[in-house]
py3Dmol code that shows the C-alpha trace and the ligand (Angstrom):
import py3Dmol

protein = """\
ATOM      1  CA  MET A   1      13.805   8.190  30.686  1.00  0.00           C
ATOM      2  CA  ILE A   2      11.666   6.951  33.543  1.00  0.00           C
ATOM      3  CA  LYS A   3       8.539   8.144  35.321  1.00  0.00           C
ATOM      4  CA  ILE A   4       9.088  11.071  37.650  1.00  0.00           C
ATOM      5  CA  ASN A   5       7.033  11.287  40.804  1.00  0.00           C
ATOM      6  CA  LYS A   6       6.811  15.020  41.144  1.00  0.00           C
ATOM      7  CA  THR A   7       5.822  16.596  44.433  1.00  0.00           C
ATOM      8  CA  GLN A   8       2.284  17.895  44.399  1.00  0.00           C
ATOM      9  CA  PRO A   9       1.046  20.497  45.039  1.00  0.00           C
ATOM     10  CA  ALA A  10       3.828  22.940  44.277  1.00  0.00           C
ATOM     11  CA  PRO A  11       6.113  23.674  47.224  1.00  0.00           C
ATOM     12  CA  ARG A  12       4.565  26.447  49.253  1.00  0.00           C
ATOM     13  CA  TYR A  13       7.186  29.041  48.372  1.00  0.00           C
ATOM     14  CA  LEU A  14       5.397  30.104  45.227  1.00  0.00           C
ATOM     15  CA  ILE A  15       1.793  29.072  45.684  1.00  0.00           C
ATOM     16  CA  HIS A  16      -0.367  31.955  44.535  1.00  0.00           C
ATOM     17  CA  THR A  17      -2.618  32.131  47.551  1.00  0.00           C
ATOM     18  CA  GLY A  18       0.124  32.401  50.140  1.00  0.00           C
ATOM     19  CA  THR A  19       1.251  35.498  51.890  1.00  0.00           C
ATOM     20  CA  SER A  20       4.984  35.691  51.281  1.00  0.00           C
ATOM     21  CA  ARG A  21       6.477  38.207  48.897  1.00  0.00           C
ATOM     22  CA  GLU A  22       7.738  35.425  46.635  1.00  0.00           C
ATOM     23  CA  GLU A  23       4.310  33.903  46.350  1.00  0.00           C
ATOM     24  CA  ASP A  24       2.815  37.201  45.346  1.00  0.00           C
ATOM     25  CA  LYS A  25       5.632  37.705  42.890  1.00  0.00           C
ATOM     26  CA  CYS A  26       4.918  34.474  41.020  1.00  0.00           C
ATOM     27  CA  TYR A  27       1.270  35.293  40.638  1.00  0.00           C
ATOM     28  CA  SER A  28       1.880  38.897  39.732  1.00  0.00           C
ATOM     29  CA  GLU A  29       4.591  38.016  37.186  1.00  0.00           C
ATOM     30  CA  THR A  30       2.188  35.627  35.450  1.00  0.00           C
ATOM     31  CA  GLN A  31      -0.423  38.371  35.375  1.00  0.00           C
ATOM     32  CA  ALA A  32       2.144  40.827  34.025  1.00  0.00           C
ATOM     33  CA  ALA A  33       3.160  38.424  31.242  1.00  0.00           C
ATOM     34  CA  CYS A  34      -0.489  37.883  30.292  1.00  0.00           C
ATOM     35  CA  ILE A  35      -1.169  41.597  30.165  1.00  0.00           C
ATOM     36  CA  TYR A  36       1.967  42.176  28.124  1.00  0.00           C
ATOM     37  CA  PHE A  37       1.305  39.482  25.533  1.00  0.00           C
ATOM     38  CA  GLU A  38      -2.421  40.038  25.335  1.00  0.00           C
ATOM     39  CA  SER A  39      -2.455  43.798  24.970  1.00  0.00           C
ATOM     40  CA  GLU A  40      -4.270  45.108  21.928  1.00  0.00           C
ATOM     41  CA  ASN A  41      -1.217  46.530  20.176  1.00  0.00           C
ATOM     42  CA  ASP A  42       0.301  43.199  19.366  1.00  0.00           C
ATOM     43  CA  ASP A  43       3.792  43.894  18.130  1.00  0.00           C
ATOM     44  CA  SER A  44       5.297  40.414  18.015  1.00  0.00           C
ATOM     45  CA  ASN A  45       8.845  41.695  17.407  1.00  0.00           C
ATOM     46  CA  LYS A  46       8.743  43.833  20.490  1.00  0.00           C
ATOM     47  CA  LYS A  47       7.044  41.090  22.457  1.00  0.00           C
ATOM     48  CA  SER A  48       9.820  38.672  21.569  1.00  0.00           C
ATOM     49  CA  GLU A  49      12.074  40.678  23.843  1.00  0.00           C
ATOM     50  CA  TYR A  50       9.993  40.021  26.938  1.00  0.00           C
ATOM     51  CA  LYS A  51      12.237  38.969  29.789  1.00  0.00           C
ATOM     52  CA  PHE A  52      10.948  36.199  31.981  1.00  0.00           C
ATOM     53  CA  ASP A  53      12.382  36.211  35.478  1.00  0.00           C
ATOM     54  CA  SER A  54      14.489  33.101  36.016  1.00  0.00           C
ATOM     55  CA  ASN A  55      14.808  34.000  39.703  1.00  0.00           C
ATOM     56  CA  ILE A  56      11.121  33.191  40.038  1.00  0.00           C
ATOM     57  CA  TYR A  57      10.650  29.973  38.056  1.00  0.00           C
ATOM     58  CA  GLY A  58      14.165  28.866  39.043  1.00  0.00           C
ATOM     59  CA  ASN A  59      13.892  29.876  42.693  1.00  0.00           C
ATOM     60  CA  ARG A  60      15.934  27.768  45.080  1.00  0.00           C
ATOM     61  CA  ILE A  61      12.939  26.027  46.693  1.00  0.00           C
ATOM     62  CA  TRP A  62      11.516  24.839  43.412  1.00  0.00           C
ATOM     63  CA  ARG A  63      14.906  23.963  41.971  1.00  0.00           C
ATOM     64  CA  SER A  64      15.894  21.832  44.946  1.00  0.00           C
ATOM     65  CA  GLN A  65      12.470  20.140  45.055  1.00  0.00           C
ATOM     66  CA  LEU A  66      12.723  19.269  41.361  1.00  0.00           C
ATOM     67  CA  LEU A  67      16.209  17.882  41.910  1.00  0.00           C
ATOM     68  CA  GLU A  68      14.997  15.820  44.836  1.00  0.00           C
ATOM     69  CA  ASP A  69      11.976  14.532  42.899  1.00  0.00           C
ATOM     70  CA  GLN A  70      14.205  13.593  39.973  1.00  0.00           C
ATOM     71  CA  HIS A  71      16.981  12.134  42.150  1.00  0.00           C
ATOM     72  CA  ASN A  72      19.452  14.669  40.726  1.00  0.00           C
ATOM     73  CA  LYS A  73      18.958  13.277  37.240  1.00  0.00           C
ATOM     74  CA  CYS A  74      18.032  14.884  33.926  1.00  0.00           C
ATOM     75  CA  CYS A  75      14.346  14.320  33.155  1.00  0.00           C
ATOM     76  CA  PHE A  76      15.181  13.206  29.608  1.00  0.00           C
ATOM     77  CA  CYS A  77      18.541  11.413  29.460  1.00  0.00           C
ATOM     78  CA  GLU A  78      18.660  10.254  33.131  1.00  0.00           C
ATOM     79  CA  SER A  79      22.214  11.514  33.519  1.00  0.00           C
ATOM     80  CA  ARG A  80      23.499  12.916  36.767  1.00  0.00           C
ATOM     81  CA  PHE A  81      24.975  16.321  36.113  1.00  0.00           C
ATOM     82  CA  LEU A  82      25.404  18.255  39.373  1.00  0.00           C
ATOM     83  CA  HIS A  83      29.150  17.628  39.516  1.00  0.00           C
ATOM     84  CA  VAL A  84      29.625  19.623  36.307  1.00  0.00           C
ATOM     85  CA  SER A  85      26.681  22.049  36.193  1.00  0.00           C
ATOM     86  CA  ALA A  86      23.602  23.165  38.081  1.00  0.00           C
ATOM     87  CA  GLY A  87      21.316  21.992  35.266  1.00  0.00           C
ATOM     88  CA  ASP A  88      18.376  23.934  33.878  1.00  0.00           C
ATOM     89  CA  VAL A  89      14.852  24.404  35.108  1.00  0.00           C
ATOM     90  CA  GLU A  90      13.183  23.228  31.929  1.00  0.00           C
ATOM     91  CA  HIS A  91       9.819  24.465  30.660  1.00  0.00           C
ATOM     92  CA  PHE A  92       8.120  21.445  29.093  1.00  0.00           C
ATOM     93  CA  ARG A  93       6.019  23.877  27.078  1.00  0.00           C
ATOM     94  CA  PRO A  94       8.476  26.604  26.028  1.00  0.00           C
ATOM     95  CA  LYS A  95       7.683  29.975  27.544  1.00  0.00           C
ATOM     96  CA  GLY A  96       9.189  32.319  24.921  1.00  0.00           C
ATOM     97  CA  GLY A  97       8.376  30.677  21.602  1.00  0.00           C
ATOM     98  CA  TYR A  98       8.042  27.227  20.047  1.00  0.00           C
ATOM     99  CA  LYS A  99       8.923  25.236  16.951  1.00  0.00           C
ATOM    100  CA  GLN A 100       6.837  22.441  15.480  1.00  0.00           C
ATOM    101  CA  SER A 101       9.939  21.053  13.747  1.00  0.00           C
ATOM    102  CA  VAL A 102      13.678  21.717  13.880  1.00  0.00           C
ATOM    103  CA  SER A 103      13.709  23.567  10.545  1.00  0.00           C
ATOM    104  CA  ASP A 104      10.775  25.857  11.424  1.00  0.00           C
ATOM    105  CA  SER A 105      11.324  29.445  12.441  1.00  0.00           C
ATOM    106  CA  LEU A 106      10.527  30.276  16.028  1.00  0.00           C
ATOM    107  CA  GLN A 107       6.825  30.960  16.567  1.00  0.00           C
ATOM    108  CA  LYS A 108       6.013  33.634  19.139  1.00  0.00           C
ATOM    109  CA  PRO A 109       4.710  34.060  21.671  1.00  0.00           C
ATOM    110  CA  GLY A 110       5.248  30.775  23.444  1.00  0.00           C
ATOM    111  CA  TYR A 111       3.414  29.438  26.452  1.00  0.00           C
ATOM    112  CA  TYR A 112       4.076  32.607  28.463  1.00  0.00           C
ATOM    113  CA  TRP A 113       1.198  31.903  30.854  1.00  0.00           C
ATOM    114  CA  LEU A 114       3.016  28.731  31.983  1.00  0.00           C
ATOM    115  CA  ALA A 115       6.393  30.395  32.626  1.00  0.00           C
ATOM    116  CA  TYR A 116       5.894  30.320  36.388  1.00  0.00           C
ATOM    117  CA  GLU A 117       3.679  27.230  36.521  1.00  0.00           C
ATOM    118  CA  TRP A 118       5.025  24.365  38.665  1.00  0.00           C
ATOM    119  CA  ASP A 119       3.182  21.879  36.474  1.00  0.00           C
ATOM    120  CA  ASN A 120       5.231  22.927  33.463  1.00  0.00           C
ATOM    121  CA  LEU A 121       8.660  22.614  35.058  1.00  0.00           C
ATOM    122  CA  LEU A 122      11.246  19.863  35.168  1.00  0.00           C
ATOM    123  CA  ILE A 123      15.023  19.729  35.628  1.00  0.00           C
ATOM    124  CA  ALA A 124      17.128  18.886  32.593  1.00  0.00           C
ATOM    125  CA  CYS A 125      20.842  18.740  31.907  1.00  0.00           C
ATOM    126  CA  GLU A 126      22.199  21.625  29.883  1.00  0.00           C
ATOM    127  CA  ASN A 127      22.767  19.401  26.861  1.00  0.00           C
ATOM    128  CA  CYS A 128      19.168  18.167  26.682  1.00  0.00           C
ATOM    129  CA  ASN A 129      17.701  21.604  27.370  1.00  0.00           C
ATOM    130  CA  ARG A 130      19.991  24.010  25.535  1.00  0.00           C
ATOM    131  CA  ILE A 131      21.429  21.936  22.700  1.00  0.00           C
ATOM    132  CA  GLU A 132      18.706  19.424  21.891  1.00  0.00           C
ATOM    133  CA  LYS A 133      15.219  20.503  22.981  1.00  0.00           C
ATOM    134  CA  LYS A 134      15.569  24.278  23.072  1.00  0.00           C
ATOM    135  CA  ASN A 135      12.248  25.665  21.800  1.00  0.00           C
ATOM    136  CA  LEU A 136      11.062  22.500  20.134  1.00  0.00           C
ATOM    137  CA  PHE A 137       7.551  21.530  21.083  1.00  0.00           C
ATOM    138  CA  PRO A 138       5.972  19.507  18.290  1.00  0.00           C
ATOM    139  CA  LEU A 139       2.382  18.305  18.495  1.00  0.00           C
ATOM    140  CA  LEU A 140       0.681  15.326  16.883  1.00  0.00           C
ATOM    141  CA  ASN A 141      -2.200  17.737  16.277  1.00  0.00           C
ATOM    142  CA  PRO A 142      -0.603  21.149  15.566  1.00  0.00           C
ATOM    143  CA  GLU A 143      -4.005  22.469  14.466  1.00  0.00           C
ATOM    144  CA  ASN A 144      -5.092  22.258  18.085  1.00  0.00           C
ATOM    145  CA  ARG A 145      -2.153  24.142  19.542  1.00  0.00           C
ATOM    146  CA  ALA A 146      -3.216  26.300  22.476  1.00  0.00           C
ATOM    147  CA  THR A 147      -3.527  29.977  21.630  1.00  0.00           C
ATOM    148  CA  LYS A 148      -3.348  32.998  23.859  1.00  0.00           C
ATOM    149  CA  GLU A 149      -7.111  33.249  23.444  1.00  0.00           C
ATOM    150  CA  ASN A 150      -8.038  29.737  24.554  1.00  0.00           C
ATOM    151  CA  LYS A 151      -4.890  28.585  26.465  1.00  0.00           C
ATOM    152  CA  ASP A 152      -6.324  25.096  25.973  1.00  0.00           C
ATOM    153  CA  ILE A 153      -3.321  22.849  26.536  1.00  0.00           C
ATOM    154  CA  ASP A 154      -5.573  19.871  27.275  1.00  0.00           C
ATOM    155  CA  ALA A 155      -6.526  19.737  23.585  1.00  0.00           C
ATOM    156  CA  GLU A 156      -2.872  19.388  22.602  1.00  0.00           C
ATOM    157  CA  ARG A 157      -1.205  16.052  21.945  1.00  0.00           C
ATOM    158  CA  PRO A 158       2.513  16.692  22.483  1.00  0.00           C
ATOM    159  CA  ILE A 159       5.019  14.448  20.741  1.00  0.00           C
ATOM    160  CA  PHE A 160       7.539  14.719  23.549  1.00  0.00           C
ATOM    161  CA  ILE A 161       6.873  12.289  26.342  1.00  0.00           C
ATOM    162  CA  ASN A 162       6.309  14.159  29.562  1.00  0.00           C
ATOM    163  CA  PRO A 163       8.028  11.962  32.170  1.00  0.00           C
ATOM    164  CA  TRP A 164       5.969  13.252  35.026  1.00  0.00           C
ATOM    165  CA  LYS A 165       2.602  12.891  33.325  1.00  0.00           C
ATOM    166  CA  GLU A 166       3.154   9.566  31.569  1.00  0.00           C
ATOM    167  CA  ASP A 167       5.387   6.545  31.915  1.00  0.00           C
ATOM    168  CA  PRO A 168       8.240   6.739  29.400  1.00  0.00           C
ATOM    169  CA  GLU A 169       8.721   2.981  29.698  1.00  0.00           C
ATOM    170  CA  ASN A 170       5.489   2.571  27.697  1.00  0.00           C
ATOM    171  CA  PHE A 171       7.119   4.465  24.838  1.00  0.00           C
ATOM    172  CA  ILE A 172      10.842   3.685  24.947  1.00  0.00           C
ATOM    173  CA  GLU A 173      12.783   0.507  25.596  1.00  0.00           C
ATOM    174  CA  PHE A 174      16.480  -0.241  25.272  1.00  0.00           C
ATOM    175  CA  HIS A 175      18.328  -2.787  23.213  1.00  0.00           C
ATOM    176  CA  CYS A 176      21.630  -2.818  25.095  1.00  0.00           C
ATOM    177  CA  GLU A 177      22.449   0.906  25.450  1.00  0.00           C
ATOM    178  CA  ILE A 178      20.372   2.000  22.446  1.00  0.00           C
ATOM    179  CA  PRO A 179      16.902   3.477  23.110  1.00  0.00           C
ATOM    180  CA  ILE A 180      14.143   2.328  20.743  1.00  0.00           C
ATOM    181  CA  GLY A 181      10.640   3.784  20.372  1.00  0.00           C
ATOM    182  CA  ILE A 182       7.911   1.180  20.854  1.00  0.00           C
ATOM    183  CA  ASP A 183       4.551   2.994  20.744  1.00  0.00           C
ATOM    184  CA  SER A 184       2.375   2.851  17.642  1.00  0.00           C
ATOM    185  CA  GLU A 185       2.183   6.632  17.256  1.00  0.00           C
ATOM    186  CA  GLY A 186       5.950   7.019  17.089  1.00  0.00           C
ATOM    187  CA  ARG A 187       6.194   9.379  20.044  1.00  0.00           C
ATOM    188  CA  GLY A 188       8.975   7.342  21.619  1.00  0.00           C
ATOM    189  CA  THR A 189      10.946   7.272  18.362  1.00  0.00           C
ATOM    190  CA  GLN A 190      10.505  11.003  17.799  1.00  0.00           C
ATOM    191  CA  THR A 191      11.386  11.876  21.388  1.00  0.00           C
ATOM    192  CA  ILE A 192      14.596   9.861  21.014  1.00  0.00           C
ATOM    193  CA  GLU A 193      15.463  11.475  17.685  1.00  0.00           C
ATOM    194  CA  LEU A 194      14.620  15.045  18.602  1.00  0.00           C
ATOM    195  CA  LEU A 195      16.526  14.874  21.887  1.00  0.00           C
ATOM    196  CA  ASN A 196      19.338  12.921  20.257  1.00  0.00           C
ATOM    197  CA  LEU A 197      19.094  10.271  22.954  1.00  0.00           C
ATOM    198  CA  ASP A 198      20.443   7.546  20.685  1.00  0.00           C
ATOM    199  CA  LYS A 199      23.247   9.264  18.786  1.00  0.00           C
ATOM    200  CA  ASN A 200      25.003  11.197  21.512  1.00  0.00           C
ATOM    201  CA  LYS A 201      28.334   9.375  21.537  1.00  0.00           C
ATOM    202  CA  VAL A 202      29.343  10.296  25.087  1.00  0.00           C
ATOM    203  CA  LEU A 203      25.924   9.350  26.483  1.00  0.00           C
ATOM    204  CA  SER A 204      26.036   6.023  24.636  1.00  0.00           C
ATOM    205  CA  GLU A 205      29.508   5.280  26.001  1.00  0.00           C
ATOM    206  CA  ILE A 206      28.493   6.043  29.586  1.00  0.00           C
ATOM    207  CA  ARG A 207      25.403   3.864  29.244  1.00  0.00           C
ATOM    208  CA  ALA A 208      27.428   1.023  27.707  1.00  0.00           C
ATOM    209  CA  GLU A 209      29.888   1.158  30.605  1.00  0.00           C
ATOM    210  CA  LYS A 210      27.081   0.934  33.147  1.00  0.00           C
ATOM    211  CA  LEU A 211      25.521  -1.929  31.260  1.00  0.00           C
ATOM    212  CA  TYR A 212      28.841  -3.772  31.144  1.00  0.00           C
ATOM    213  CA  ILE A 213      29.269  -3.480  34.918  1.00  0.00           C
ATOM    214  CA  ILE A 214      25.768  -4.806  35.591  1.00  0.00           C
ATOM    215  CA  SER A 215      25.999  -7.646  33.083  1.00  0.00           C
ATOM    216  CA  THR A 216      29.413  -8.686  34.446  1.00  0.00           C
ATOM    217  CA  ILE A 217      27.996  -8.877  37.971  1.00  0.00           C
ATOM    218  CA  ILE A 218      24.985 -10.861  36.769  1.00  0.00           C
ATOM    219  CA  GLU A 219      27.247 -13.330  34.958  1.00  0.00           C
ATOM    220  CA  LYS A 220      29.408 -13.667  38.045  1.00  0.00           C
ATOM    221  CA  ILE A 221      26.376 -14.364  40.231  1.00  0.00           C
ATOM    222  CA  GLU A 222      25.020 -16.933  37.789  1.00  0.00           C
ATOM    223  CA  LYS A 223      28.329 -18.783  37.921  1.00  0.00           C
ATOM    224  CA  TYR A 224      28.096 -19.199  41.687  1.00  0.00           C
ATOM    225  CA  GLY A 225      25.673 -22.071  41.236  1.00  0.00           C
ATOM    226  CA  GLU A 226      24.411 -23.212  44.600  1.00  0.00           C
ATOM    227  CA  ASN A 227      26.763 -20.948  46.555  1.00  0.00           C
ATOM    228  CA  ILE A 228      25.436 -17.726  47.975  1.00  0.00           C
ATOM    229  CA  PRO A 229      26.786 -14.792  45.978  1.00  0.00           C
ATOM    230  CA  ASN A 230      28.266 -11.696  47.534  1.00  0.00           C
ATOM    231  CA  PRO A 231      25.368  -9.725  49.080  1.00  0.00           C
ATOM    232  CA  LYS A 232      27.012  -6.501  47.924  1.00  0.00           C
ATOM    233  CA  ASP A 233      26.750  -7.663  44.309  1.00  0.00           C
ATOM    234  CA  ILE A 234      23.049  -8.419  44.769  1.00  0.00           C
ATOM    235  CA  GLU A 235      22.551  -5.096  46.468  1.00  0.00           C
ATOM    236  CA  TYR A 236      24.286  -3.246  43.634  1.00  0.00           C
ATOM    237  CA  ILE A 237      22.272  -4.747  40.800  1.00  0.00           C
ATOM    238  CA  VAL A 238      18.955  -4.435  42.673  1.00  0.00           C
ATOM    239  CA  LYS A 239      19.721  -0.779  43.361  1.00  0.00           C
ATOM    240  CA  SER A 240      20.446  -0.191  39.682  1.00  0.00           C
ATOM    241  CA  LEU A 241      16.721  -0.720  38.940  1.00  0.00           C
ATOM    242  CA  ASP A 242      15.707   1.954  41.416  1.00  0.00           C
ATOM    243  CA  GLU A 243      14.383   5.307  40.203  1.00  0.00           C
ATOM    244  CA  SER A 244      17.277   7.000  41.976  1.00  0.00           C
ATOM    245  CA  SER A 245      19.900   5.222  39.847  1.00  0.00           C
ATOM    246  CA  ALA A 246      21.316   6.787  36.696  1.00  0.00           C
ATOM    247  CA  TYR A 247      19.987   5.160  33.514  1.00  0.00           C
ATOM    248  CA  ALA A 248      17.515   3.007  35.473  1.00  0.00           C
ATOM    249  CA  GLY A 249      15.302   2.898  32.362  1.00  0.00           C
ATOM    250  CA  MET A 250      18.046   1.206  30.388  1.00  0.00           C
ATOM    251  CA  ILE A 251      18.901  -1.275  33.165  1.00  0.00           C
ATOM    252  CA  ARG A 252      15.243  -2.189  33.680  1.00  0.00           C
ATOM    253  CA  SER A 253      14.720  -2.685  29.990  1.00  0.00           C
ATOM    254  CA  ASN A 254      17.693  -5.023  29.667  1.00  0.00           C
ATOM    255  CA  PHE A 255      17.846  -6.819  33.010  1.00  0.00           C
ATOM    256  CA  GLU A 256      14.792  -6.244  35.193  1.00  0.00           C
ATOM    257  CA  ASP A 257      13.466  -9.822  34.984  1.00  0.00           C
ATOM    258  CA  LYS A 258      16.887 -11.340  35.484  1.00  0.00           C
ATOM    259  CA  ILE A 259      17.716  -9.125  38.470  1.00  0.00           C
ATOM    260  CA  ASN A 260      14.346  -9.820  40.093  1.00  0.00           C
ATOM    261  CA  GLU A 261      14.921 -13.528  39.582  1.00  0.00           C
ATOM    262  CA  ILE A 262      18.370 -13.335  41.198  1.00  0.00           C
ATOM    263  CA  GLN A 263      16.989 -11.300  44.070  1.00  0.00           C
ATOM    264  CA  LYS A 264      14.214 -13.835  44.656  1.00  0.00           C
ATOM    265  CA  LYS A 265      16.610 -16.772  44.497  1.00  0.00           C
ATOM    266  CA  TYR A 266      19.079 -15.087  46.826  1.00  0.00           C
ATOM    267  CA  LEU A 267      16.422 -14.111  49.358  1.00  0.00           C
ATOM    268  CA  LYS A 268      15.015 -17.638  49.247  1.00  0.00           C
ATOM    269  CA  SER A 269      18.408 -19.193  49.840  1.00  0.00           C
ATOM    270  CA  THR A 270      19.054 -17.079  52.925  1.00  0.00           C
ATOM    271  CA  THR A 271      15.692 -17.718  54.634  1.00  0.00           C
TER     272      THR A 271
END
"""
ligand_1 = """\
1
ZN
Zn 19.865 15.235 29.722
"""
view = py3Dmol.view(width=600, height=400)
view.addModel(protein, "pdb")
view.setStyle({"model": 0}, {"cartoon": {"style": "trace"}})
view.addModel(ligand_1, "xyz")
view.setStyle({"model": 1}, {"stick": {}})
view.zoomTo()
view.show()
């Protein structure tokens, strides 16, 4: 997980104050959801069947902007996924219902007023969204969970790290391919556990392979001694730290200092 620099404000397509039909639709759908969930005859069973319109929150403009902002990577596991699936527009705060812990029953309604809110959206791979996170949205202070009356999300202290609001590298570091939580409140550790970022065998194998490639190149470069290493090798390892590279968080955590050192030495030796 690394920091996501999300485009702000929301792409014009769905901004409430615009004039296009789609813009009006986003605003009006939010209003409709609020009216539905806040009507006096609160029948939570019936309300659980409310259908949010994925054509609105997942519209092509927003989807492609999120993909661009996230460099086609999952916001949680940093995997590239477009070759196998389109990925999911993920609601950080679940729109339909939420769970404080995995074993809890689903609490309804969810954060319905944020269903069409750009601020609440990210792109995740299907595994992270549908298998791991689903409706989980635990808080450090569940007693302050926003209600439909106050909608006060600022009072909430989510356990999940929001990669576009905070820097995940302050919460999670990697020992080889294994992510480890490092913050004193345990948010990093819980984010890793709840999203299964450390025990997913396939993910661990892919990360280990990437790490092996980078470490082999670094070793090779270090063996060159006074000779100038292959510029393509330097280029490759420097690029692996970039936000656009898969698993950049892991590479930075393991090799950032070393790669920067090599880059500096190489640049110095060619000037
Ligand atoms: Zn993922």
